[in-house]
C-alpha positions as CSV (number, residue, x, y, z in Angstrom):
1,X,0.0,0.0,0.0
2,X,1.7,3.0,-1.3
3,X,0.4,6.5,-1.1
4,X,1.6,8.7,-3.9
5,X,1.0,12.4,-4.0
6,X,2.2,14.8,-6.6
7,X,4.1,17.9,-5.5
8,X,1.4,20.2,-6.7
9,X,-1.3,18.2,-4.9
10,X,0.8,18.5,-1.7
11,X,1.2,22.2,-2.2
12,X,-2.5,22.6,-2.8
13,X,-3.4,20.6,0.2
14,X,-1.0,22.6,2.4
15,X,-2.3,25.9,1.0
16,X,-6.0,24.8,1.6
17,X,-5.1,23.8,5.1
18,X,-3.3,27.1,5.7
19,X,-6.3,29.0,4.2
20,X,-8.7,27.1,6.5
21,X,-6.4,27.9,9.5
22,X,-6.3,31.6,8.5
23,X,-10.1,31.6,8.1
24,X,-10.6,30.1,11.5
25,X,-8.2,32.6,13.0
26,X,-10.0,35.5,11.3
27,X,-13.3,34.2,12.6
28,X,-11.9,34.0,16.1
29,X,-10.5,37.4,15.9
30,X,-13.7,38.9,14.6
31,X,-15.7,37.2,17.4
32,X,-13.2,38.5,20.0
33,X,-13.5,42.0,18.5
34,X,-17.4,41.8,18.6
35,X,-17.2,40.7,22.2
36,X,-14.8,43.5,23.0
37,X,-17.0,46.1,21.3
38,X,-20.1,44.8,23.2
39,X,-18.1,45.0,26.5
40,X,-16.9,48.5,25.6
41,X,-20.5,49.6,24.9
42,X,-21.7,48.1,28.2
43,X,-18.8,49.8,30.0
44,X,-19.6,53.2,28.4
45,X,-23.3,52.8,29.3
46,X,-22.4,51.9,32.9
47,X,-20.0,54.9,33.1
48,X,-22.7,57.2,31.7
49,X,-25.2,55.9,34.3
50,X,-22.7,56.4,37.1
51,X,-22.0,59.9,35.8
52,X,-25.7,60.7,35.7
53,X,-26.2,59.4,39.2
54,X,-23.2,61.5,40.4
55,X,-24.8,64.6,38.8
56,X,-28.1,63.8,40.4
57,X,-26.5,63.3,43.8
58,X,-24.5,66.5,43.5
59,X,-27.8,68.3,42.6
60,X,-29.4,66.8,45.7
61,X,-26.5,67.8,47.9
62,X,-26.7,71.3,46.5
63,X,-30.4,71.4,47.3
64,X,-29.8,70.2,50.8
65,X,-27.0,72.7,51.3
66,X,-29.2,75.5,50.0
67,X,-32.1,74.5,52.3
68,X,-29.7,74.3,55.2
69,X,-28.3,77.8,54.5
70,X,-31.9,79.1,54.2
71,X,-32.8,77.5,57.5
72,X,-29.7,78.9,59.1
73,X,-30.6,82.4,57.8
74,X,-34.2,82.1,59.2
75,X,-33.2,80.6,62.5
76,X,-32.6,84.0,64.3
77,X,-36.0,85.1,63.3
78,X,-37.8,82.3,65.1
79,X,-35.5,81.3,68.0
80,X,-33.8,83.2,70.8
81,X,-30.4,82.3,72.2
82,X,-30.2,81.2,75.8
83,X,-28.1,84.2,76.8
84,X,-30.5,86.7,75.2
85,X,-33.5,85.0,76.8
86,X,-31.8,85.2,80.3
87,X,-30.9,88.9,79.7
88,X,-34.5,89.7,78.7
89,X,-35.9,87.8,81.7
90,X,-33.5,89.7,84.0
91,X,-34.7,93.0,82.7
92,X,-38.4,92.0,83.0
93,X,-37.8,90.7,86.6
94,X,-36.0,93.9,87.6
95,X,-38.8,96.0,86.2
96,X,-41.3,93.9,88.1
97,X,-39.3,94.2,91.3
98,X,-39.1,98.0,91.0
99,X,-42.9,98.2,90.2
100,X,-43.5,96.0,93.3
101,X,-41.4,98.3,95.4
102,X,-43.2,101.4,94.1
103,X,-46.6,99.7,94.9
104,X,-45.3,98.8,98.4
105,X,-44.2,102.4,99.0
106,X,-47.5,103.7,97.7
107,X,-49.4,101.4,100.1
108,X,-47.1,102.5,103.0
109,X,-47.8,106.1,102.2
110,X,-51.5,105.4,102.0
111,X,-51.5,103.7,105.4
112,X,-49.4,106.4,107.0
113,X,-51.6,109.1,105.4
114,X,-54.8,107.3,106.4
115,X,-53.7,106.9,110.1
116,X,-52.9,110.6,110.3
117,X,-56.3,111.7,108.9
118,X,-58.3,109.9,111.6
């Protein structure tokens, strides 16, 4: 059993095998490129969504900061500091004490004047 192959048949067989190998390699490379492109698109979409959420979050923080500053500006209009309250109360109490003293003096004068008249 002898197998005889001509030179040109051998060259054709090698070229067709090499061509098939190159074709399979090209197919593999194109599939890898498609996969890489899809991954790239997914990554870009993910990065865009992250960027959008960052912008939204920054806008929310700006709103919170603006609301806080507005509240901070309105705070003195509605609330009194402890020291100011104590100072105001002290003034009111001293005025009440002096008014009480004046009433007491007026009552004493009235009693003294009332005893002298009888």
